[in-house]
C-alpha positions as CSV (number, residue, x, y, z in Angstrom):
1,X,4.3,-4.0,-10.2
2,X,2.2,-4.9,-7.0
3,X,-0.1,-3.1,-5.1
4,X,-1.1,-3.7,-1.2
5,X,-4.3,-2.2,-0.7
6,X,-5.1,-1.9,2.9
7,X,-9.3,-0.6,3.1
8,X,-11.2,-3.2,4.8
9,X,-14.0,-1.4,3.3
10,X,-15.0,-3.6,0.1
11,X,-16.8,-0.8,-2.1
12,X,-14.6,2.5,-0.6
13,X,-13.3,5.0,-2.1
14,X,-9.8,3.6,-1.2
15,X,-10.8,0.5,-3.6
16,X,-11.8,2.6,-6.6
17,X,-9.2,4.9,-6.6
18,X,-6.8,2.0,-6.2
19,X,-8.5,0.7,-9.3
20,X,-8.3,3.5,-11.6
21,X,-4.6,3.4,-10.7
22,X,-4.1,0.0,-11.7
23,X,-6.0,0.1,-14.8
24,X,-3.6,3.3,-15.4
25,X,-0.7,0.9,-14.8
26,X,-2.0,-2.2,-16.7
27,X,-2.8,0.5,-19.8
28,X,0.9,1.3,-19.9
29,X,1.5,-2.4,-20.4
30,X,2.6,-3.0,-16.4
31,X,1.8,-6.4,-15.2
32,X,-0.4,-5.6,-12.0
33,X,-0.5,-7.9,-8.7
34,X,-2.9,-6.8,-5.9
35,X,-2.7,-8.3,-2.4
36,X,-5.6,-7.6,-0.8
37,X,-4.5,-6.8,2.9
38,X,-7.6,-4.7,3.9
39,X,-10.3,-7.2,2.8
40,X,-8.4,-10.2,4.0
41,X,-6.0,-9.0,6.4
42,X,-2.8,-10.8,7.6
43,X,-2.4,-12.3,11.1
44,X,-1.2,-9.7,13.6
45,X,2.2,-10.5,14.9
46,X,2.7,-13.1,17.3
47,X,5.1,-15.5,19.2
48,X,5.5,-18.9,19.9
49,X,6.3,-20.3,23.3
50,X,10.1,-19.4,22.7
51,X,9.2,-15.9,22.5
52,X,10.0,-16.2,18.4
53,X,8.0,-14.3,15.9
54,X,5.9,-16.4,14.0
55,X,6.4,-15.1,10.6
56,X,5.7,-18.0,8.4
57,X,2.3,-19.1,6.6
58,X,1.7,-19.5,2.7
59,X,0.2,-16.0,2.4
60,X,3.1,-14.1,4.3
61,X,5.4,-16.1,2.2
62,X,3.6,-15.3,-1.0
63,X,3.5,-11.5,-0.2
64,X,7.4,-11.3,0.6
65,X,8.0,-12.9,-2.5
66,X,5.6,-10.8,-4.5
67,X,7.5,-7.6,-2.8
68,X,11.1,-8.9,-3.2
69,X,9.8,-9.4,-7.2
70,X,8.2,-6.0,-8.3
71,X,9.9,-3.2,-9.2
72,X,7.2,-1.1,-8.1
73,X,5.6,-1.8,-4.8
74,X,1.8,0.7,-4.2
75,X,0.8,1.1,-0.8
76,X,-3.2,2.1,-0.3
77,X,-4.3,2.8,2.6
78,X,-7.5,4.8,3.8
79,X,-6.2,7.2,6.8
80,X,-7.6,6.4,10.5
81,X,-6.8,9.1,12.7
82,X,-4.2,10.5,10.9
83,X,-2.5,7.2,10.2
84,X,-2.6,4.2,8.5
85,X,-5.2,1.6,8.7
86,X,-4.4,-1.5,10.9
87,X,-4.5,-3.9,8.1
88,X,-1.6,-2.2,6.3
89,X,0.6,-1.5,9.1
90,X,0.5,-5.2,9.9
91,X,1.6,-5.6,6.6
92,X,4.5,-2.8,7.5
93,X,5.2,-4.4,10.7
94,X,5.6,-8.0,8.7
95,X,8.4,-5.8,6.6
96,X,11.2,-5.7,9.3
97,X,11.7,-8.9,9.2
98,X,12.9,-8.6,5.3
99,X,14.6,-5.4,5.1
100,X,17.7,-7.8,3.7
101,X,16.0,-8.8,1.1
102,X,13.6,-5.6,0.2
103,X,16.6,-3.0,0.3
104,X,17.0,-3.1,-3.5
105,X,16.5,-0.6,-6.4
106,X,12.3,-0.2,-6.4
107,X,10.4,2.3,-6.8
108,X,7.2,3.2,-4.1
109,X,4.0,4.8,-4.7
110,X,1.7,6.0,-1.9
111,X,-2.1,6.4,-2.2
112,X,-4.2,7.6,0.9
113,X,-7.6,8.6,1.3
114,X,-9.3,10.7,4.2
115,X,-12.3,12.7,5.0
116,X,-9.9,15.8,6.4
117,X,-7.1,17.1,3.8
118,X,-3.6,16.5,6.3
119,X,-1.7,13.3,5.3
120,X,1.7,15.7,7.0
121,X,1.9,11.9,9.2
122,X,1.1,9.5,6.8
123,X,3.4,10.8,4.4
124,X,6.6,11.5,6.5
125,X,5.8,7.4,8.3
126,X,5.7,6.4,4.6
127,X,8.9,8.6,3.6
128,X,10.9,6.8,6.0
129,X,10.4,3.6,5.2
130,X,11.0,4.1,1.5
131,X,13.8,6.2,2.4
132,X,15.1,3.1,4.8
133,X,15.0,0.8,2.3
134,X,16.5,3.2,-0.5
135,X,13.8,3.0,-2.4
136,X,12.8,6.0,-4.8
137,X,9.7,7.6,-4.6
138,X,7.1,7.4,-7.6
139,X,4.2,9.8,-6.6
140,X,1.7,9.7,-4.5
141,X,-2.8,10.3,-4.7
142,X,-3.7,12.0,-1.7
143,X,-7.3,12.1,-1.9
144,X,-8.4,14.1,0.7
145,X,-12.1,15.7,1.9
146,X,-13.0,12.2,0.6
147,X,-16.3,10.9,2.5
148,X,-17.3,8.0,0.3
149,X,-17.1,6.0,-2.7
150,X,-19.5,9.0,-4.5
151,X,-17.7,11.6,-3.3
152,X,-14.3,10.8,-5.1
153,X,-14.2,14.4,-7.3
154,X,-11.2,14.0,-9.8
155,X,-9.1,11.6,-7.6
156,X,-9.7,8.5,-9.8
157,X,-8.3,10.2,-12.6
158,X,-5.3,11.5,-11.0
159,X,-4.6,7.9,-10.0
160,X,-5.0,6.9,-13.2
161,X,-2.9,9.4,-15.1
162,X,0.3,8.4,-12.2
163,X,-0.5,4.8,-12.8
164,X,-0.1,5.5,-16.7
165,X,3.2,6.9,-16.0
166,X,4.8,3.8,-15.3
């Protein structure tokens, strides 16, 4: 299982909820790899002098390899203006170059945290991504009305239970 975390906040709500999901998955016997795209963001897409995308560096190659190997991929992101973080969007942007390798049987999970309870845009975006790659939807934790790590209410336990179901 690969968890991709797109939160730039070190001790924020996204990390707390994602870590509980990971705990549940590990307690169920899953091997979990975490890729931190939030605190250690990937470089934004760029082109060389020949107008060719630059998509070859060691960290990017490791992410691609981990994604190809994983049976389950979890995308964890805060919402900013109803959409995923820029750090998560950068991961998604790179995935367009790997669709052939990623188009295989996988399960995908969405964890999203926001101070609102409107997740329509991010759910729609990820549904399109998962459908395009032929991935099975494995569940979601949509933590709404969360204003910080001290206001998580029941969401960490929901995340734990979903992780433990794998």
